[in-house]
C-alpha positions in Angstrom: 0.0 0.0 -0.1 2.7 2.4 1.0 4.6 1.7 -2.4 1.3 2.4 -4.4 1.1 5.7 -2.6 4.8 6.8 -3.4 4.8 8.1 -7.1 8.6 7.7 -7.4 8.8 4.2 -6.2 5.8 3.4 -8.3 7.5 4.8 -11.5 10.8 2.9 -10.8 8.7 -0.4 -10.3 6.8 0.2 -13.5 10.1 1.0 -15.4 11.5 -2.2 -14.2 8.4 -4.1 -15.2 8.5 -2.6 -18.6 12.1 -3.5 -19.0 11.6 -7.0 -18.0 8.7 -7.5 -20.5 10.9 -5.8 -23.3 13.8 -8.2 -22.5 11.2 -11.2 -22.7 9.6 -10.3 -26.0 13.1 -9.7 -27.4 14.0 -13.3 -26.7 10.7 -14.9 -28.0 10.9 -15.5 -31.6 8.9 -17.1 -34.2 10.7 -20.1 -35.9 9.6 -21.0 -39.4 9.7 -24.4 -40.3 9.1 -25.9 -43.7 8.2 -29.4 -44.4 6.3 -31.7 -46.7 3.7 -34.0 -45.2 1.8 -37.3 -45.6 -1.1 -38.7 -43.6 -1.0 -36.7 -40.2 2.5 -35.4 -40.1 1.8 -32.0 -39.5 -0.7 -32.5 -36.8 1.7 -34.7 -35.0 4.4 -32.0 -35.6 2.4 -29.4 -33.8 1.9 -31.7 -30.9 5.7 -32.5 -30.6 6.7 -28.7 -30.7 4.3 -27.7 -27.8 6.5 -28.4 -24.9 9.4 -26.7 -26.7 7.3 -23.7 -27.3 6.1 -23.5 -23.7 9.6 -23.9 -22.2 11.1 -21.1 -24.3 8.1 -18.9 -25.0 9.1 -19.2 -28.8 6.4 -20.2 -31.4 6.9 -22.4 -34.4 5.3 -21.6 -37.6 4.7 -24.5 -40.2 5.0 -23.7 -43.9 3.5 -26.6 -45.6 4.7 -28.0 -48.6 3.4 -30.6 -51.3 3.7 -34.2 -50.2 5.7 -34.8 -53.5 9.5 -34.8 -52.6 10.4 -33.8 -56.2 8.1 -30.6 -55.8 9.6 -30.0 -52.2 13.2 -30.1 -53.5 12.4 -27.7 -56.3 10.9 -25.3 -54.1 13.9 -25.6 -51.5 16.5 -25.0 -54.1 14.4 -22.0 -55.2 14.3 -20.4 -51.8 17.9 -21.2 -50.7 19.3 -19.9 -54.0 17.6 -16.8 -53.4 19.0 -16.5 -49.9 15.6 -16.5 -48.5 15.5 -15.4 -44.9 12.0 -16.2 -44.1 12.7 -20.0 -43.3 14.8 -21.0 -40.4 14.5 -25.0 -40.5 14.1 -27.1 -43.5 12.8 -30.7 -42.9 15.3 -32.5 -45.6 15.2 -35.9 -47.4 18.0 -38.1 -46.7 19.4 -37.9 -50.4 19.6 -34.0 -50.3 22.6 -33.4 -48.3 25.3 -33.3 -51.0 22.9 -30.9 -53.2 22.0 -28.4 -50.5 25.1 -28.5 -48.1 26.4 -25.1 -49.0 23.2 -23.3 -47.8 22.9 -24.9 -44.3 24.7 -24.4 -41.1 27.3 -26.7 -39.9 25.7 -28.4 -36.7 28.7 -30.3 -35.8 29.5 -28.4 -32.8 26.0 -27.6 -31.6 25.1 -31.4 -31.5 28.4 -33.0 -30.3 26.8 -33.8 -27.0 24.1 -36.0 -28.8 25.2 -37.0 -32.1 26.6 -40.3 -30.7 23.2 -41.6 -30.0 22.1 -41.8 -33.5 22.9 -44.4 -36.2 26.4 -43.8 -37.5 25.3 -44.6 -41.1 22.6 -41.9 -41.2 25.0 -39.3 -39.4 27.4 -40.2 -42.2 24.6 -39.6 -45.1 24.2 -35.9 -43.5 27.8 -35.1 -43.4 29.4 -33.4 -46.4 33.1 -32.5 -46.5 33.3 -33.1 -42.6 30.2 -30.7 -42.1 27.0 -32.1 -40.4 24.4 -30.3 -42.5 21.4 -31.9 -41.0 20.5 -33.7 -37.9 18.6 -36.8 -38.2 14.9 -36.8 -37.2 13.5 -40.3 -38.3 14.5 -42.9 -40.7 12.5 -44.7 -43.2 12.5 -47.9 -45.3 9.3 -49.3 -47.0 7.5 -52.7 -46.6 5.0 -54.9 -48.0 1.7 -54.4 -46.5 -0.7 -57.4 -46.9 -4.4 -58.3 -46.2 -3.7 -61.1 -43.8 -7.5 -61.8 -43.5 -7.8 -62.4 -47.3 -4.8 -64.5 -47.6 -6.0 -66.8 -44.9 -9.6 -66.8 -46.5 -7.9 -68.1 -49.6 -5.3 -70.4 -48.0 -2.6 -68.5 -49.5 0.9 -67.8 -48.2 2.6 -64.4 -48.0 4.5 -64.1 -51.1 8.4 -64.1 -51.0 9.2 -63.2 -54.5 7.7 -60.6 -56.9 6.5 -63.4 -59.1 4.5 -65.1 -56.4 3.2 -61.6 -55.6 2.0 -61.3 -59.1 0.3 -64.5 -59.0 -1.2 -64.2 -55.4 -2.6 -60.8 -55.9 -4.4 -62.0 -59.4 -6.0 -65.1 -57.5 -7.2 -63.1 -54.6 -8.4 -60.2 -56.8 -10.2 -62.6 -59.2 -11.7 -64.5 -56.4 -12.9 -61.6 -54.5 -14.3 -59.6 -57.4 -16.3 -62.8 -58.2 -18.1 -62.5 -54.7 -19.0 -58.8 -55.5 -15.9 -56.6 -54.4 -15.7 -55.1 -57.8 -13.3 -52.3 -56.6 -10.7 -54.5 -55.1 -7.1 -54.5 -56.7 -4.3 -56.9 -56.1 -1.3 -54.4 -55.4 -0.9 -50.6 -55.2 2.4 -48.9 -55.2 3.7 -45.4 -56.4 4.0 -45.3 -60.0 3.8 -41.4 -60.7 6.8 -40.1 -62.5 8.6 -38.5 -59.4 11.3 -39.5 -56.7 8.7 -42.2 -55.2 8.9 -44.2 -58.6 12.9 -44.0 -58.4 12.5 -45.6 -55.1 10.0 -48.3 -56.1 12.0 -49.1 -59.4 15.2 -49.1 -57.5 13.9 -51.9 -55.2 12.6 -54.1 -58.2 15.9 -53.7 -60.0 18.1 -54.4 -56.8 15.9 -57.3 -55.6 16.4 -58.9 -59.1 20.3 -58.6 -58.8 20.3 -55.8 -61.3 22.5 -53.2 -59.4 21.6 -49.8 -58.0 21.4 -47.7 -61.2 24.9 -46.0 -60.4 27.1 -48.1 -58.2 29.1 -46.6 -55.2 32.3 -46.6 -57.4 30.6 -44.4 -60.0 30.1 -47.3 -62.5 26.6 -46.9 -64.5 25.0 -50.3 -64.1 21.2 -49.9 -65.2 21.5 -51.4 -68.6 21.4 -55.1 -67.9 19.1 -58.1 -68.3 18.0 -58.3 -64.7 17.0 -54.8 -64.6 15.0 -55.2 -67.8 13.2 -58.2 -66.3 12.5 -56.4 -63.2 11.0 -53.4 -65.0 9.1 -55.8 -67.4 7.5 -57.5 -64.5 6.2 -54.2 -63.1 4.9 -53.2 -66.4 2.7 -56.4 -66.5 1.0 -55.3 -63.0 -0.5 -52.0 -64.7 -4.2 -52.7 -65.6 -4.0 -56.2 -64.3 -3.4 -56.5 -60.6 -2.7 -52.7 -60.3 -5.2 -49.9 -61.5 -4.4 -48.1 -64.6 -4.2 -44.9 -62.5 -1.4 -46.3 -60.6 0.9 -44.5 -63.1 -0.1 -41.2 -61.2 -0.1 -42.6 -57.7 2.0 -41.3 -54.9 2.2 -42.5 -51.3 -1.1 -41.0 -50.3 -3.2 -42.2 -53.3 -1.8 -45.7 -52.7 -2.7 -45.6 -49.1 -6.2 -44.1 -50.0 -6.9 -47.3 -52.1 -5.4 -49.6 -49.3 -7.1 -48.0 -46.4 -10.5 -48.3 -47.8 -10.1 -51.8 -48.4 -9.6 -52.1 -52.0 -6.2 -53.5 -52.3 -4.6 -56.9 -51.2 -1.1 -55.8 -51.2 0.6 -52.3 -50.8 4.1 -51.0 -51.0 4.5 -48.0 -48.7 6.4 -46.4 -45.6 5.8 -46.9 -41.8 3.6 -43.8 -41.5 0.8 -45.9 -43.3 0.8 -48.6 -40.5 -0.5 -46.4 -37.7 -3.1 -44.8 -40.1 -4.1 -48.2 -41.1 -4.9 -49.3 -37.6 -6.9 -46.0 -37.0 -10.6 -46.3 -36.0 -11.6 -44.8 -39.3 -9.6 -47.4 -41.4 -11.5 -50.3 -43.0 -8.4 -52.5 -42.7 -7.9 -52.0 -39.0 -7.0 -55.2 -37.5 -6.9 -57.1 -41.0 -3.4 -56.6 -42.2 0.5 -57.0 -41.4 3.8 -56.0 -42.9 6.8 -57.9 -44.1 9.9 -57.3 -46.1 9.4 -56.5 -49.9 9.8 -59.6 -52.2 13.1 -60.6 -53.9 13.1 -61.3 -57.7 14.5 -63.7 -60.3 17.1 -65.9 -59.0 18.1 -63.4 -56.5 17.5 -64.2 -52.6 17.9 -60.8 -51.2 14.9 -58.1 -51.0 15.7 -54.4 -51.3 14.1 -51.6 -49.5 15.1 -47.9 -50.5 16.7 -46.1 -47.4 14.5 -43.2 -46.7 14.4 -40.7 -43.7 14.1 -37.0 -42.8 16.4 -34.8 -41.3 16.6 -31.3 -39.9 18.6 -28.5 -41.4 19.3 -24.8 -40.4 19.3 -22.5 -43.1 22.4 -20.3 -43.5 20.0 -17.2 -44.2 17.8 -17.8 -41.1 16.9 -15.0 -38.9 16.8 -16.8 -35.9 19.7 -19.1 -36.1 20.1 -19.7 -32.3 16.4 -20.7 -31.7 16.4 -22.8 -34.9 19.3 -24.9 -33.8 17.8 -25.3 -30.3 14.5 -26.5 -32.1 16.4 -28.9 -34.2 18.4 -30.3 -31.2 14.8 -30.7 -29.4 13.2 -32.5 -32.2 16.0 -34.7 -32.8 16.4 -35.6 -29.2 15.6 -39.0 -27.7 12.6 -37.9 -25.8 11.0 -36.3 -28.7 11.8 -39.0 -31.1 10.1 -41.5 -28.6 7.0 -39.4 -28.9 7.2 -39.2 -32.5 7.4 -43.0 -32.6 4.5 -43.3 -30.4 2.1 -41.0 -31.8 3.4 -40.8 -35.3 4.7 -44.3 -36.0 8.1 -42.9 -37.3 11.1 -45.0 -37.0 13.7 -43.3 -34.6 17.3 -42.6 -35.6 18.3 -43.1 -31.8 19.4 -46.6 -31.5 18.3 -47.2 -27.8 14.7 -46.5 -28.8 14.3 -49.8 -30.5 14.7 -51.5 -27.2 12.4 -49.1 -25.4 9.6 -50.8 -23.4 6.8 -48.0 -24.2 7.7 -48.4 -27.8 7.7 -52.0 -27.7 4.1 -52.1 -26.0 2.3 -49.5 -27.8 4.0 -49.3 -31.2 5.0 -53.1 -31.7 5.6 -52.7 -35.4 8.6 -50.3 -34.8 11.1 -52.9 -33.4 9.9 -55.5 -36.1 10.8 -52.9 -38.6 14.5 -53.5 -37.7 14.4 -56.5 -40.4 13.2 -54.1 -43.1 15.9 -51.7 -42.3 18.5 -54.2 -42.4 17.4 -54.7 -46.2 17.8 -51.0 -46.9 19.6 -49.8 -50.0 20.7 -46.2 -50.5 19.9 -44.4 -53.7 22.8 -43.4 -55.8 23.2 -39.7 -54.3 26.6 -40.3 -53.0 28.4 -41.2 -56.3 26.4 -38.7 -58.2 26.5 -35.9 -55.9 24.9 -32.6 -57.0 23.7 -34.3 -60.1 21.6 -36.8 -58.3 18.2 -35.2 -59.1 19.1 -35.2 -62.8 20.0 -39.0 -62.5 16.8 -39.8 -60.6 14.6 -37.9 -62.9 16.2 -39.6 -66.0 15.7 -43.0 -64.3 12.1 -42.3 -63.2 11.2 -41.1 -66.7 12.6 -44.1 -68.3 10.7 -46.4 -66.1 7.4 -44.5 -66.6 7.8 -44.5 -70.1 8.0 -48.2 -70.1 5.3 -48.7 -67.6 3.0 -46.5 -69.9 3.7 -48.5 -72.9 6.0 -46.2 -74.7 8.9 -48.5 -75.5 10.3 -51.6 -74.1 12.2 -51.7 -70.8 15.4 -52.9 -72.9 15.0 -49.8 -75.3 14.4 -47.3 -72.4 17.2 -48.6 -70.1 19.6 -48.6 -73.0 18.8 -44.8 -73.9 19.0 -44.3 -70.1 22.6 -45.5 -69.9 23.6 -43.4 -72.8 21.8 -40.4 -71.2 23.6 -41.1 -67.8 27.0 -41.6 -69.5 26.7 -38.2 -71.1 25.9 -36.6 -67.7 28.7 -38.2 -66.1 31.1 -36.8 -68.7 30.2 -33.6 -67.7 31.2 -34.4 -64.2 29.2 -35.3 -61.1 
C-alpha cells in the first residue's frame, strides 16, 4: 500500500516491469519450419513442438509443402538459391545433403553432445566434407503391406518373390471380385513420375540382382538383363493387378486405395501402418507387414533407405532458436513421442529397445528387419547431379510402364543419357 502511494517508487517499479517485458519479448521469436507431409505428419508435429514452445516462449510456424518430394526439393532449391531469410529450419530428405550443403549451417559443434546417440550410417549420410548439414529426425524404409484376412480366407501364403506376389494378387483379386468386391485391386504402389517411382523401381531392380542404377564406385550399371526383367514384370502389373491410375499414384493415393479396403497388397512407408490401424480405417486389424519380395534368382530383397532430417538455413533470421529447435526435435525424448504418436522409426538406436515403444508400437522393433535390407539411392556417387540422374531414371521407367517403348530400349537410352551426364562431371 505504501508503495502504491509513493509516485517515485511506483514509477521505478513500472520501469523495471517494462524493461523485463521488453527483454522477454526480445528473446521470444517465431521459428519458421518448412516441411512436406503425408498422412497426419503436420498434426503430429504441432503436438511435438508444444513443450518446446512452452519452455522457451518461442513459437513455431509450419510452412506446408506438397507431399511430392520432387516438388519440395524444387521449392527448397529456389528459396535457398535466393538466400530466403523467411525460413529457419528445413525438413530434408536423406538424399539432399550433398546438393544443398552449401546453404545450411554446420551443426557439428552444436550437436556434439548428442550426435553419438544416432545411427552412424545416417549421421554419415548427412555429413558433407566433414560438415554435419542436417540432424537426423526419423529414418524410413518401405515394406510390403498385406491383407492377412484375405490370404487366410483363400489359403494362400505371404509371397516371398515378386513373381509369387503377382500370382497371389491375381488369385485373390479374381476371387474377391467374383464375390462382389468389384473395386478390389491386387497391388498398389507409387507409379507417378517422381522420386517415389525411383524408390519403387530401385527396389525392383536391386532385388532382381540388377544393381543400384549407379554403383558406389560411379559405374553406371542400369542397362542389364536383370534390370530389364524387373521393369518388365512391373509393367505387367499395370491394369491387371494394379489399377491403370497407379501411374499417377504417390504415397497418399496408394494409401487411399489400401485404407478403404480395396487392395490386397501395398508397398508403402511406416507412416501408413498407424493410419491403417486407426478407428476410421477399413483395414484395421486385418493387415500385417513383411519385407519386400525378392526377384528372379536373387535371394535378397531391397528396401530404399529413406528418412528425414533437420537443417538450419544459413540465411535464417533466428539461427540460435532454430538450432535449439532442431536439437529438441532430434532428441531421444521427442523421437520417442514421434514413434508413439506418429509411427516414425527413430534414428536414436536405444529406442528400438524402449519398453513403451514395444508395447504401444510393436511394429517399430519389427521394422528392424526391413531396415537391414535398406539400399541407398545413388546420391553419394552422383553428388549434385543426383536429381538429374533420378529424373532420367524415373522417366525411363515411367515410359516403359506407360507402354512407350520396352524396358530394354528405354534402359539402353538411359545408360547413354547417364554416360553423357557423367562425362560433364558429377
